[in-house]
All heavy atoms as TSV, in Angstrom:
chain	resi	resn	atom	element	x	y	z
A	1	MET	N	N	14.523	60.731	-92.833
A	1	MET	CA	C	14.406	59.738	-91.779
A	1	MET	C	C	15.619	59.848	-90.857
A	1	MET	O	O	16.749	59.957	-91.298
A	1	MET	CB	C	14.315	58.351	-92.430
A	1	MET	CG	C	14.150	57.226	-91.468
A	1	MET	SD	S	13.571	55.775	-92.377
A	1	MET	CE	C	12.783	54.936	-91.076
A	2	SER	N	N	15.380	59.820	-89.581
A	2	SER	CA	C	16.474	59.986	-88.626
A	2	SER	C	C	17.206	58.670	-88.396
A	2	SER	O	O	16.682	57.596	-88.614
A	2	SER	CB	C	15.938	60.543	-87.310
A	2	SER	OG	O	15.686	59.537	-86.385
A	3	GLY	N	N	18.448	58.756	-87.903
A	3	GLY	CA	C	19.255	57.577	-87.646
A	3	GLY	C	C	19.054	57.033	-86.240
A	3	GLY	O	O	19.845	56.228	-85.775
A	4	THR	N	N	18.015	57.483	-85.548
A	4	THR	CA	C	17.756	57.033	-84.192
A	4	THR	C	C	17.331	55.568	-84.187
A	4	THR	O	O	16.441	55.170	-84.924
A	4	THR	CB	C	16.649	57.886	-83.545
A	4	THR	OG1	O	17.034	59.249	-83.588
A	4	THR	CG2	C	16.412	57.478	-82.115
A	5	VAL	N	N	18.002	54.788	-83.344
A	5	VAL	CA	C	17.669	53.373	-83.210
A	5	VAL	C	C	16.480	53.260	-82.270
A	5	VAL	O	O	16.448	53.879	-81.211
A	5	VAL	CB	C	18.873	52.579	-82.652
A	5	VAL	CG1	C	18.511	51.137	-82.434
A	5	VAL	CG2	C	20.060	52.714	-83.576
A	6	LYS	N	N	15.504	52.450	-82.666
A	6	LYS	CA	C	14.303	52.255	-81.856
A	6	LYS	C	C	14.163	50.785	-81.511
A	6	LYS	O	O	14.844	49.935	-82.061
A	6	LYS	CB	C	13.074	52.740	-82.618
A	6	LYS	CG	C	13.082	54.225	-82.883
A	6	LYS	CD	C	11.832	54.676	-83.566
A	6	LYS	CE	C	11.889	56.179	-83.795
A	6	LYS	NZ	N	10.690	56.690	-84.413
A	7	GLY	N	N	13.258	50.502	-80.610
A	7	GLY	CA	C	12.977	49.126	-80.231
A	7	GLY	C	C	14.082	48.545	-79.350
A	7	GLY	O	O	14.873	49.282	-78.749
A	8	PRO	N	N	14.137	47.216	-79.281
A	8	PRO	CA	C	15.106	46.560	-78.405
A	8	PRO	C	C	16.555	46.984	-78.655
A	8	PRO	O	O	17.332	47.110	-77.716
A	8	PRO	CB	C	14.912	45.070	-78.705
A	8	PRO	CG	C	13.508	44.953	-79.191
A	8	PRO	CD	C	13.251	46.245	-79.932
A	9	ALA	N	N	16.902	47.237	-79.910
A	9	ALA	CA	C	18.292	47.589	-80.236
A	9	ALA	C	C	18.718	48.907	-79.596
A	9	ALA	O	O	19.913	49.156	-79.434
A	9	ALA	CB	C	18.485	47.635	-81.745
A	10	SER	N	N	17.769	49.734	-79.189
A	10	SER	CA	C	18.130	50.997	-78.539
A	10	SER	C	C	18.828	50.758	-77.194
A	10	SER	O	O	19.529	51.631	-76.692
A	10	SER	CB	C	16.895	51.884	-78.359
A	10	SER	OG	O	15.992	51.305	-77.428
A	11	TYR	N	N	18.655	49.582	-76.627
A	11	TYR	CA	C	19.302	49.237	-75.362
A	11	TYR	C	C	20.733	48.718	-75.549
A	11	TYR	O	O	21.476	48.618	-74.583
A	11	TYR	CB	C	18.510	48.132	-74.643
A	11	TYR	CG	C	17.203	48.570	-74.042
A	11	TYR	CD1	C	16.020	48.500	-74.772
A	11	TYR	CD2	C	17.144	49.021	-72.732
A	11	TYR	CE1	C	14.814	48.875	-74.215
A	11	TYR	CE2	C	15.937	49.404	-72.163
A	11	TYR	CZ	C	14.777	49.330	-72.908
A	11	TYR	OH	O	13.585	49.714	-72.347
A	12	PHE	N	N	21.099	48.331	-76.751
A	12	PHE	CA	C	22.356	47.622	-76.960
A	12	PHE	C	C	23.607	48.380	-76.510
A	12	PHE	O	O	24.471	47.773	-75.866
A	12	PHE	CB	C	22.485	47.155	-78.410
A	12	PHE	CG	C	21.502	46.067	-78.791
A	12	PHE	CD1	C	21.430	45.630	-80.090
A	12	PHE	CD2	C	20.656	45.482	-77.864
A	12	PHE	CE1	C	20.546	44.620	-80.463
A	12	PHE	CE2	C	19.756	44.481	-78.214
A	12	PHE	CZ	C	19.700	44.047	-79.521
A	13	PRO	N	N	23.743	49.675	-76.795
A	13	PRO	CA	C	24.958	50.357	-76.320
A	13	PRO	C	C	25.100	50.308	-74.793
A	13	PRO	O	O	26.194	50.077	-74.271
A	13	PRO	CB	C	24.786	51.794	-76.820
A	13	PRO	CG	C	23.886	51.662	-78.015
A	13	PRO	CD	C	22.941	50.544	-77.661
A	14	SER	N	N	24.008	50.493	-74.078
A	14	SER	CA	C	24.107	50.464	-72.620
A	14	SER	C	C	24.323	49.047	-72.096
A	14	SER	O	O	24.996	48.861	-71.075
A	14	SER	CB	C	22.881	51.105	-71.958
A	14	SER	OG	O	21.708	50.432	-72.302
A	15	ILE	N	N	23.814	48.039	-72.791
A	15	ILE	CA	C	24.052	46.647	-72.388
A	15	ILE	C	C	25.536	46.331	-72.523
A	15	ILE	O	O	26.148	45.757	-71.611
A	15	ILE	CB	C	23.196	45.677	-73.230
A	15	ILE	CG1	C	21.716	45.842	-72.886
A	15	ILE	CG2	C	23.655	44.226	-73.020
A	15	ILE	CD1	C	20.765	45.103	-73.817
A	16	GLU	N	N	26.121	46.701	-73.654
A	16	GLU	CA	C	27.548	46.438	-73.860
A	16	GLU	C	C	28.391	47.174	-72.814
A	16	GLU	O	O	29.331	46.603	-72.254
A	16	GLU	CB	C	27.973	46.851	-75.268
A	16	GLU	CG	C	27.453	45.924	-76.327
A	16	GLU	CD	C	27.863	46.310	-77.733
A	16	GLU	OE1	O	28.104	47.507	-77.994
A	16	GLU	OE2	O	27.942	45.402	-78.569
A	17	ALA	N	N	28.045	48.411	-72.534
A	17	ALA	CA	C	28.815	49.199	-71.566
A	17	ALA	C	C	28.679	48.636	-70.152
A	17	ALA	O	O	29.667	48.528	-69.423
A	17	ALA	CB	C	28.353	50.656	-71.599
A	18	LYS	N	N	27.482	48.266	-69.769
A	18	LYS	CA	C	27.245	47.830	-68.397
A	18	LYS	C	C	27.755	46.421	-68.119
A	18	LYS	O	O	28.286	46.148	-67.042
A	18	LYS	CB	C	25.757	47.905	-68.067
A	18	LYS	CG	C	25.458	47.555	-66.624
A	18	LYS	CD	C	24.068	47.905	-66.216
A	18	LYS	CE	C	23.897	47.622	-64.727
A	18	LYS	NZ	N	22.640	48.138	-64.212
A	19	TYR	N	N	27.583	45.506	-69.090
A	19	TYR	CA	C	27.898	44.099	-68.837
A	19	TYR	C	C	29.180	43.624	-69.502
A	19	TYR	O	O	29.590	42.485	-69.305
A	19	TYR	CB	C	26.714	43.218	-69.230
A	19	TYR	CG	C	25.448	43.623	-68.501
A	19	TYR	CD1	C	24.449	44.326	-69.154
A	19	TYR	CD2	C	25.279	43.354	-67.150
A	19	TYR	CE1	C	23.302	44.727	-68.494
A	19	TYR	CE2	C	24.141	43.755	-66.471
A	19	TYR	CZ	C	23.150	44.438	-67.147
A	19	TYR	OH	O	22.026	44.847	-66.486
A	20	GLY	N	N	29.830	44.489	-70.294
A	20	GLY	CA	C	31.167	44.220	-70.798
A	20	GLY	C	C	31.307	43.161	-71.874
A	20	GLY	O	O	32.401	42.656	-72.095
A	21	ARG	N	N	30.228	42.843	-72.548
A	21	ARG	CA	C	30.295	41.872	-73.651
A	21	ARG	C	C	29.599	42.457	-74.870
A	21	ARG	O	O	28.609	43.162	-74.741
A	21	ARG	CB	C	29.565	40.577	-73.303
A	21	ARG	CG	C	30.225	39.750	-72.263
A	21	ARG	CD	C	29.406	38.495	-72.041
A	21	ARG	NE	N	29.961	37.777	-70.908
A	21	ARG	CZ	C	30.126	36.477	-70.872
A	21	ARG	NH1	N	29.746	35.735	-71.879
A	21	ARG	NH2	N	30.642	35.900	-69.819
A	22	PRO	N	N	30.086	42.095	-76.055
A	22	PRO	CA	C	29.390	42.539	-77.269
A	22	PRO	C	C	28.007	41.878	-77.381
A	22	PRO	O	O	27.802	40.762	-76.877
A	22	PRO	CB	C	30.292	42.070	-78.412
A	22	PRO	CG	C	31.555	41.590	-77.791
A	22	PRO	CD	C	31.300	41.355	-76.342
A	23	ILE	N	N	27.108	42.531	-78.052
A	23	ILE	CA	C	25.756	42.004	-78.242
A	23	ILE	C	C	25.798	40.641	-78.927
A	23	ILE	O	O	25.031	39.743	-78.578
A	23	ILE	CB	C	24.894	43.005	-79.043
A	23	ILE	CG1	C	24.700	44.298	-78.233
A	23	ILE	CG2	C	23.553	42.404	-79.430
A	23	ILE	CD1	C	24.082	44.121	-76.851
A	24	ALA	N	N	26.713	40.466	-79.865
A	24	ALA	CA	C	26.819	39.175	-80.558
A	24	ALA	C	C	27.083	38.035	-79.576
A	24	ALA	O	O	26.555	36.931	-79.747
A	24	ALA	CB	C	27.917	39.228	-81.621
A	25	ASP	N	N	27.877	38.287	-78.540
A	25	ASP	CA	C	28.144	37.266	-77.523
A	25	ASP	C	C	26.866	36.918	-76.759
A	25	ASP	O	O	26.572	35.745	-76.522
A	25	ASP	CB	C	29.205	37.728	-76.533
A	25	ASP	CG	C	30.605	37.746	-77.102
A	25	ASP	OD1	O	30.782	37.392	-78.299
A	25	ASP	OD2	O	31.526	38.132	-76.364
A	26	TRP	N	N	26.135	37.950	-76.349
A	26	TRP	CA	C	24.887	37.702	-75.620
A	26	TRP	C	C	23.902	36.913	-76.478
A	26	TRP	O	O	23.265	35.976	-75.995
A	26	TRP	CB	C	24.253	39.026	-75.175
A	26	TRP	CG	C	25.000	39.714	-74.100
A	26	TRP	CD1	C	25.693	40.885	-74.196
A	26	TRP	CD2	C	25.184	39.271	-72.749
A	26	TRP	NE1	N	26.271	41.193	-72.990
A	26	TRP	CE2	C	25.975	40.221	-72.078
A	26	TRP	CE3	C	24.745	38.151	-72.033
A	26	TRP	CZ2	C	26.322	40.100	-70.740
A	26	TRP	CZ3	C	25.100	38.029	-70.701
A	26	TRP	CH2	C	25.879	38.985	-70.068
A	27	LYS	N	N	23.802	37.280	-77.748
A	27	LYS	CA	C	22.868	36.581	-78.634
A	27	LYS	C	C	23.289	35.126	-78.838
A	27	LYS	O	O	22.436	34.239	-78.896
A	27	LYS	CB	C	22.741	37.315	-79.969
A	27	LYS	CG	C	21.971	38.611	-79.829
A	27	LYS	CD	C	21.753	39.266	-81.164
A	27	LYS	CE	C	20.838	40.464	-81.006
A	27	LYS	NZ	N	20.318	40.923	-82.275
A	28	SER	N	N	24.571	34.864	-78.921
A	28	SER	CA	C	25.057	33.483	-79.041
A	28	SER	C	C	24.694	32.674	-77.803
A	28	SER	O	O	24.283	31.516	-77.910
A	28	SER	CB	C	26.573	33.452	-79.239
A	28	SER	OG	O	26.913	33.983	-80.489
A	29	MET	N	N	24.841	33.276	-76.647
A	29	MET	CA	C	24.494	32.579	-75.404
A	29	MET	C	C	22.993	32.303	-75.324
A	29	MET	O	O	22.572	31.224	-74.890
A	29	MET	CB	C	24.955	33.377	-74.190
A	29	MET	CG	C	26.459	33.410	-74.042
A	29	MET	SD	S	27.033	34.119	-72.487
A	29	MET	CE	C	26.482	35.807	-72.609
A	30	ILE	N	N	22.186	33.258	-75.757
A	30	ILE	CA	C	20.734	33.065	-75.762
A	30	ILE	C	C	20.368	31.930	-76.718
A	30	ILE	O	O	19.578	31.054	-76.387
A	30	ILE	CB	C	20.004	34.370	-76.135
A	30	ILE	CG1	C	20.174	35.395	-75.017
A	30	ILE	CG2	C	18.532	34.115	-76.441
A	30	ILE	CD1	C	19.774	36.805	-75.390
A	31	ARG	N	N	20.960	31.934	-77.903
A	31	ARG	CA	C	20.673	30.885	-78.890
A	31	ARG	C	C	21.063	29.496	-78.381
A	31	ARG	O	O	20.447	28.508	-78.746
A	31	ARG	CB	C	21.408	31.180	-80.199
A	31	ARG	CG	C	20.809	32.327	-80.990
A	31	ARG	CD	C	21.705	32.713	-82.172
A	31	ARG	NE	N	21.128	33.766	-82.956
A	31	ARG	CZ	C	20.353	33.577	-84.034
A	31	ARG	NH1	N	20.076	32.364	-84.438
A	31	ARG	NH2	N	19.874	34.610	-84.693
A	32	ALA	N	N	22.072	29.424	-77.521
A	32	ALA	CA	C	22.523	28.138	-76.977
A	32	ALA	C	C	21.548	27.571	-75.941
A	32	ALA	O	O	21.594	26.370	-75.642
A	32	ALA	CB	C	23.909	28.287	-76.360
A	33	GLN	N	N	20.661	28.402	-75.430
A	33	GLN	CA	C	19.675	27.960	-74.431
A	33	GLN	C	C	18.437	27.433	-75.154
A	33	GLN	O	O	17.399	28.052	-75.170
A	33	GLN	CB	C	19.302	29.119	-73.495
A	33	GLN	CG	C	20.444	29.704	-72.740
A	33	GLN	CD	C	21.111	28.698	-71.825
A	33	GLN	OE1	O	20.464	27.995	-71.069
A	33	GLN	NE2	N	22.424	28.614	-71.919
A	34	THR	N	N	18.567	26.284	-75.756
A	34	THR	CA	C	17.477	25.746	-76.578
A	34	THR	C	C	16.307	25.279	-75.717
A	34	THR	O	O	16.482	24.834	-74.592
A	34	THR	CB	C	17.975	24.574	-77.448
A	34	THR	OG1	O	18.523	23.573	-76.593
A	34	THR	CG2	C	19.039	25.035	-78.423
A	35	GLY	N	N	15.127	25.427	-76.277
A	35	GLY	CA	C	13.917	24.933	-75.635
A	35	GLY	C	C	13.300	25.866	-74.603
A	35	GLY	O	O	12.272	25.540	-74.024
A	36	LEU	N	N	13.906	27.020	-74.365
A	36	LEU	CA	C	13.347	27.945	-73.386
A	36	LEU	C	C	12.487	28.995	-74.085
A	36	LEU	O	O	12.787	29.424	-75.187
A	36	LEU	CB	C	14.466	28.648	-72.611
A	36	LEU	CG	C	15.364	27.778	-71.743
A	36	LEU	CD1	C	16.413	28.636	-71.039
A	36	LEU	CD2	C	14.562	26.989	-70.737
A	37	LYS	N	N	11.427	29.388	-73.409
A	37	LYS	CA	C	10.544	30.428	-73.922
A	37	LYS	C	C	11.092	31.807	-73.540
A	37	LYS	O	O	12.022	31.922	-72.743
A	37	LYS	CB	C	9.143	30.238	-73.349
A	37	LYS	CG	C	8.499	28.955	-73.822
A	37	LYS	CD	C	7.125	28.790	-73.252
A	37	LYS	CE	C	6.529	27.469	-73.737
A	37	LYS	NZ	N	5.186	27.271	-73.225
A	38	HIS	N	N	10.465	32.828	-74.102
A	38	HIS	CA	C	10.915	34.206	-73.927
A	38	HIS	C	C	11.195	34.549	-72.459
A	38	HIS	O	O	12.299	34.960	-72.105
A	38	HIS	CB	C	9.873	35.165	-74.516
A	38	HIS	CG	C	10.262	36.602	-74.425
A	38	HIS	ND1	N	10.646	37.321	-75.524
A	38	HIS	CD2	C	10.338	37.449	-73.374
A	38	HIS	CE1	C	10.939	38.561	-75.148
A	38	HIS	NE2	N	10.757	38.655	-73.846
A	39	MET	N	N	10.194	34.420	-71.613
A	39	MET	CA	C	10.365	34.833	-70.217
A	39	MET	C	C	11.320	33.915	-69.461
A	39	MET	O	O	11.957	34.350	-68.491
A	39	MET	CB	C	9.014	34.935	-69.508
A	39	MET	CG	C	8.178	36.121	-70.003
A	39	MET	SD	S	9.050	37.723	-70.045
A	39	MET	CE	C	9.343	37.997	-68.304
A	40	GLU	N	N	11.450	32.679	-69.889
A	40	GLU	CA	C	12.437	31.782	-69.282
A	40	GLU	C	C	13.852	32.258	-69.618
A	40	GLU	O	O	14.752	32.212	-68.769
A	40	GLU	CB	C	12.223	30.350	-69.754
A	40	GLU	CG	C	10.928	29.738	-69.252
A	40	GLU	CD	C	10.586	28.410	-69.900
A	40	GLU	OE1	O	10.896	28.216	-71.102
A	40	GLU	OE2	O	10.002	27.560	-69.200
A	41	LEU	N	N	14.042	32.719	-70.840
A	41	LEU	CA	C	15.342	33.264	-71.233
A	41	LEU	C	C	15.650	34.558	-70.481
A	41	LEU	O	O	16.785	34.770	-70.045
A	41	LEU	CB	C	15.379	33.508	-72.745
A	41	LEU	CG	C	15.394	32.248	-73.610
A	41	LEU	CD1	C	15.044	32.581	-75.050
A	41	LEU	CD2	C	16.740	31.564	-73.517
A	42	VAL	N	N	14.644	35.385	-70.295
A	42	VAL	CA	C	14.821	36.623	-69.532
A	42	VAL	C	C	15.230	36.269	-68.100
A	42	VAL	O	O	16.184	36.834	-67.554
A	42	VAL	CB	C	13.532	37.483	-69.552
A	42	VAL	CG1	C	13.620	38.627	-68.552
A	42	VAL	CG2	C	13.260	38.009	-70.956
A	43	ALA	N	N	14.533	35.317	-67.502
A	43	ALA	CA	C	14.850	34.899	-66.129
A	43	ALA	C	C	16.259	34.328	-66.040
A	43	ALA	O	O	16.981	34.573	-65.065
A	43	ALA	CB	C	13.825	33.875	-65.640
A	44	TRP	N	N	16.674	33.589	-67.058
A	44	TRP	CA	C	18.022	33.016	-67.096
A	44	TRP	C	C	19.081	34.124	-67.120
A	44	TRP	O	O	20.052	34.081	-66.361
A	44	TRP	CB	C	18.159	32.093	-68.313
A	44	TRP	CG	C	19.554	31.629	-68.550
A	44	TRP	CD1	C	20.232	30.672	-67.854
A	44	TRP	CD2	C	20.443	32.112	-69.557
A	44	TRP	NE1	N	21.509	30.536	-68.366
A	44	TRP	CE2	C	21.653	31.412	-69.409
A	44	TRP	CE3	C	20.340	33.061	-70.561
A	44	TRP	CZ2	C	22.750	31.637	-70.237
A	44	TRP	CZ3	C	21.425	33.285	-71.375
A	44	TRP	CH2	C	22.612	32.572	-71.215
A	45	LEU	N	N	18.889	35.116	-67.970
A	45	LEU	CA	C	19.843	36.228	-68.031
A	45	LEU	C	C	19.894	36.979	-66.698
A	45	LEU	O	O	20.970	37.378	-66.236
A	45	LEU	CB	C	19.485	37.197	-69.161
A	45	LEU	CG	C	19.796	36.723	-70.574
A	45	LEU	CD1	C	19.162	37.656	-71.595
A	45	LEU	CD2	C	21.292	36.615	-70.797
A	46	LYS	N	N	18.750	37.160	-66.082
A	46	LYS	CA	C	18.700	37.867	-64.813
A	46	LYS	C	C	19.386	37.076	-63.702
A	46	LYS	O	O	20.149	37.639	-62.917
A	46	LYS	CB	C	17.241	38.162	-64.446
A	46	LYS	CG	C	16.598	39.212	-65.352
A	46	LYS	CD	C	15.107	39.312	-65.174
A	46	LYS	CE	C	14.695	39.812	-63.823
A	46	LYS	NZ	N	13.233	40.009	-63.724
A	47	SER	N	N	19.128	35.781	-63.633
A	47	SER	CA	C	19.681	34.992	-62.532
A	47	SER	C	C	21.142	34.608	-62.750
A	47	SER	O	O	21.940	34.645	-61.816
A	47	SER	CB	C	18.835	33.735	-62.297
A	47	SER	OG	O	18.936	32.844	-63.383
A	48	GLU	N	N	21.511	34.250	-63.965
A	48	GLU	CA	C	22.873	33.777	-64.225
A	48	GLU	C	C	23.863	34.899	-64.527
A	48	GLU	O	O	25.065	34.719	-64.351
A	48	GLU	CB	C	22.870	32.792	-65.406
A	48	GLU	CG	C	22.140	31.499	-65.132
A	48	GLU	CD	C	22.769	30.670	-64.021
A	48	GLU	OE1	O	24.009	30.563	-63.981
A	48	GLU	OE2	O	22.014	30.147	-63.186
A	49	HIS	N	N	23.359	36.024	-65.013
A	49	HIS	CA	C	24.258	37.103	-65.434
A	49	HIS	C	C	23.946	38.445	-64.758
A	49	HIS	O	O	24.496	39.465	-65.165
A	49	HIS	CB	C	24.221	37.233	-66.959
A	49	HIS	CG	C	24.668	35.987	-67.651
A	49	HIS	ND1	N	25.995	35.625	-67.747
A	49	HIS	CD2	C	23.954	34.992	-68.245
A	49	HIS	CE1	C	26.084	34.468	-68.382
A	49	HIS	NE2	N	24.863	34.072	-68.688
A	50	ASN	N	N	23.056	38.414	-63.770
A	50	ASN	CA	C	22.691	39.625	-63.014
A	50	ASN	C	C	22.278	40.785	-63.912
A	50	ASN	O	O	22.588	41.937	-63.640
A	50	ASN	CB	C	23.844	40.055	-62.090
A	50	ASN	CG	C	24.118	39.022	-61.036
A	50	ASN	OD1	O	23.194	38.495	-60.430
A	50	ASN	ND2	N	25.379	38.701	-60.834
A	51	MET	N	N	21.591	40.463	-64.993
A	51	MET	CA	C	21.153	41.479	-65.944
A	51	MET	C	C	19.809	42.040	-65.490
A	51	MET	O	O	18.974	41.309	-64.942
A	51	MET	CB	C	21.027	40.850	-67.337
A	51	MET	CG	C	20.808	41.862	-68.434
A	51	MET	SD	S	20.936	41.131	-70.085
A	51	MET	CE	C	22.716	41.021	-70.240
A	52	GLY	N	N	19.611	43.314	-65.700
A	52	GLY	CA	C	18.332	43.933	-65.396
A	52	GLY	C	C	17.242	43.430	-66.331
A	52	GLY	O	O	17.512	42.965	-67.440
A	53	HIS	N	N	16.000	43.544	-65.892
A	53	HIS	CA	C	14.878	43.017	-66.665
A	53	HIS	C	C	14.765	43.653	-68.050
A	53	HIS	O	O	14.586	42.948	-69.042
A	53	HIS	CB	C	13.566	43.210	-65.891
A	53	HIS	CG	C	12.395	42.644	-66.614
A	53	HIS	ND1	N	12.057	41.312	-66.546
A	53	HIS	CD2	C	11.504	43.225	-67.450
A	53	HIS	CE1	C	10.996	41.103	-67.308
A	53	HIS	NE2	N	10.637	42.245	-67.863
A	54	GLY	N	N	14.859	44.964	-68.126
A	54	GLY	CA	C	14.714	45.636	-69.424
A	54	GLY	C	C	15.788	45.235	-70.408
A	54	GLY	O	O	15.502	45.001	-71.586
A	55	HIS	N	N	17.021	45.144	-69.948
A	55	HIS	CA	C	18.117	44.732	-70.823
A	55	HIS	C	C	17.936	43.286	-71.269
A	55	HIS	O	O	18.100	42.970	-72.457
A	55	HIS	CB	C	19.462	44.900	-70.111
A	55	HIS	CG	C	19.885	46.315	-69.975
A	55	HIS	ND1	N	20.849	46.720	-69.085
A	55	HIS	CD2	C	19.484	47.441	-70.622
A	55	HIS	CE1	C	21.028	48.026	-69.193
A	55	HIS	NE2	N	20.201	48.486	-70.108
A	56	ALA	N	N	17.595	42.411	-70.337
A	56	ALA	CA	C	17.391	41.003	-70.681
A	56	ALA	C	C	16.248	40.849	-71.677
A	56	ALA	O	O	16.357	40.120	-72.666
A	56	ALA	CB	C	17.114	40.190	-69.414
A	57	ASN	N	N	15.165	41.552	-71.426
A	57	ASN	CA	C	13.999	41.459	-72.304
A	57	ASN	C	C	14.331	41.959	-73.706
A	57	ASN	O	O	13.914	41.353	-74.700
A	57	ASN	CB	C	12.840	42.256	-71.709
A	57	ASN	CG	C	11.539	41.971	-72.408
A	57	ASN	OD1	O	11.124	40.825	-72.514
A	57	ASN	ND2	N	10.903	43.016	-72.877
A	58	ALA	N	N	15.085	43.044	-73.809
A	58	ALA	CA	C	15.459	43.583	-75.119
A	58	ALA	C	C	16.323	42.595	-75.897
A	58	ALA	O	O	16.099	42.368	-77.089
A	58	ALA	CB	C	16.198	44.906	-74.951
A	59	LEU	N	N	17.301	42.002	-75.230
A	59	LEU	CA	C	18.169	41.022	-75.897
A	59	LEU	C	C	17.377	39.808	-76.375
A	59	LEU	O	O	17.548	39.349	-77.507
A	59	LEU	CB	C	19.271	40.549	-74.948
A	59	LEU	CG	C	20.496	41.426	-74.856
A	59	LEU	CD1	C	21.395	40.949	-73.732
A	59	LEU	CD2	C	21.251	41.430	-76.169
A	60	VAL	N	N	16.524	39.281	-75.509
A	60	VAL	CA	C	15.746	38.099	-75.871
A	60	VAL	C	C	14.789	38.418	-77.014
A	60	VAL	O	O	14.692	37.663	-77.982
A	60	VAL	CB	C	14.986	37.545	-74.642
A	60	VAL	CG1	C	13.991	36.469	-75.049
A	60	VAL	CG2	C	15.975	37.002	-73.612
A	61	ALA	N	N	14.093	39.529	-76.922
A	61	ALA	CA	C	13.136	39.892	-77.973
A	61	ALA	C	C	13.817	40.007	-79.327
A	61	ALA	O	O	13.325	39.479	-80.332
A	61	ALA	CB	C	12.430	41.201	-77.614
A	62	ASP	N	N	14.955	40.682	-79.369
A	62	ASP	CA	C	15.644	40.875	-80.644
A	62	ASP	C	C	16.217	39.558	-81.168
A	62	ASP	O	O	16.149	39.280	-82.367
A	62	ASP	CB	C	16.740	41.923	-80.504
A	62	ASP	CG	C	17.131	42.515	-81.833
A	62	ASP	OD1	O	16.270	43.160	-82.476
A	62	ASP	OD2	O	18.285	42.317	-82.250
A	63	THR	N	N	16.746	38.742	-80.288
A	63	THR	CA	C	17.311	37.451	-80.707
A	63	THR	C	C	16.212	36.530	-81.228
A	63	THR	O	O	16.377	35.892	-82.282
A	63	THR	CB	C	18.063	36.781	-79.538
A	63	THR	OG1	O	19.066	37.685	-79.056
A	63	THR	CG2	C	18.724	35.486	-79.986
A	64	LEU	N	N	15.090	36.454	-80.528
A	64	LEU	CA	C	13.996	35.589	-80.987
A	64	LEU	C	C	13.397	36.098	-82.300
A	64	LEU	O	O	13.000	35.303	-83.146
A	64	LEU	CB	C	12.919	35.476	-79.908
A	64	LEU	CG	C	13.340	34.745	-78.640
A	64	LEU	CD1	C	12.171	34.700	-77.635
A	64	LEU	CD2	C	13.849	33.335	-78.931
A	65	ARG	N	N	13.398	37.417	-82.492
A	65	ARG	CA	C	12.926	37.987	-83.769
A	65	ARG	C	C	13.846	37.535	-84.898
A	65	ARG	O	O	13.390	37.141	-85.973
A	65	ARG	CB	C	12.885	39.512	-83.691
A	65	ARG	CG	C	12.435	40.174	-84.999
A	65	ARG	CD	C	12.746	41.667	-85.000
A	65	ARG	NE	N	14.124	41.995	-84.706
A	65	ARG	CZ	C	15.137	41.899	-85.593
A	65	ARG	NH1	N	14.923	41.463	-86.802
A	65	ARG	NH2	N	16.367	42.237	-85.223
A	66	GLU	N	N	15.154	37.564	-84.660
A	66	GLU	CA	C	16.110	37.105	-85.671
A	66	GLU	C	C	15.907	35.636	-86.005
A	66	GLU	O	O	15.911	35.255	-87.177
A	66	GLU	CB	C	17.547	37.305	-85.170
A	66	GLU	CG	C	18.014	38.717	-85.165
A	66	GLU	CD	C	19.423	38.855	-84.615
A	66	GLU	OE1	O	19.998	37.886	-84.073
A	66	GLU	OE2	O	19.962	39.966	-84.736
A	67	ILE	N	N	15.735	34.822	-84.974
A	67	ILE	CA	C	15.540	33.380	-85.184
A	67	ILE	C	C	14.271	33.144	-85.993
A	67	ILE	O	O	14.279	32.340	-86.932
A	67	ILE	CB	C	15.479	32.642	-83.826
A	67	ILE	CG1	C	16.870	32.676	-83.159
A	67	ILE	CG2	C	14.992	31.211	-84.009
A	67	ILE	CD1	C	16.875	32.222	-81.715
A	68	LYS	N	N	13.217	33.860	-85.672
A	68	LYS	CA	C	11.951	33.711	-86.401
A	68	LYS	C	C	12.130	34.096	-87.869
A	68	LYS	O	O	11.621	33.424	-88.768
A	68	LYS	CB	C	10.876	34.574	-85.762
A	68	LYS	CG	C	9.538	34.459	-86.430
A	68	LYS	CD	C	8.510	35.337	-85.745
A	68	LYS	CE	C	7.185	35.257	-86.490
A	68	LYS	NZ	N	6.177	36.149	-85.927
A	69	ASN	N	N	12.870	35.163	-88.127
A	69	ASN	CA	C	13.085	35.630	-89.504
A	69	ASN	C	C	13.998	34.717	-90.292
A	69	ASN	O	O	14.015	34.768	-91.521
A	69	ASN	CB	C	13.620	37.058	-89.500
A	69	ASN	CG	C	12.568	38.070	-89.091
A	69	ASN	OD1	O	11.379	37.807	-89.164
A	69	ASN	ND2	N	13.007	39.214	-88.630
A	70	GLU	N	N	14.796	33.898	-89.608
A	70	GLU	CA	C	15.671	32.942	-90.295
A	70	GLU	C	C	14.903	31.735	-90.809
A	70	GLU	O	O	15.372	31.055	-91.702
A	70	GLU	CB	C	16.774	32.462	-89.333
A	70	GLU	CG	C	17.773	33.532	-88.980
A	70	GLU	CD	C	18.679	33.156	-87.817
A	70	GLU	OE1	O	18.548	32.033	-87.280
A	70	GLU	OE2	O	19.501	33.996	-87.439
A	71	SER	N	N	13.752	31.482	-90.222
A	71	SER	CA	C	12.970	30.287	-90.600
A	71	SER	C	C	12.300	30.456	-91.938
A	71	SER	O	O	11.940	31.461	-92.378
A	71	SER	CB	C	11.881	30.011	-89.574
A	71	SER	OG	O	12.353	30.067	-88.285
């Protein structure tokens, strides 16, 4: 099995490089935005942090997956 990262996490190195924050910071900020749905969180990242759609979508998808698995 190869060590290639797939799915939303494959975007994480470029997100950290482009936006200058660790993924853990972005996920904490997403978690703090309570009551928002997936696309609302994507729109928030795009408007408040000038993040591209693909990067925002990857972060939100992975964070919401983690939250779901914690339940």
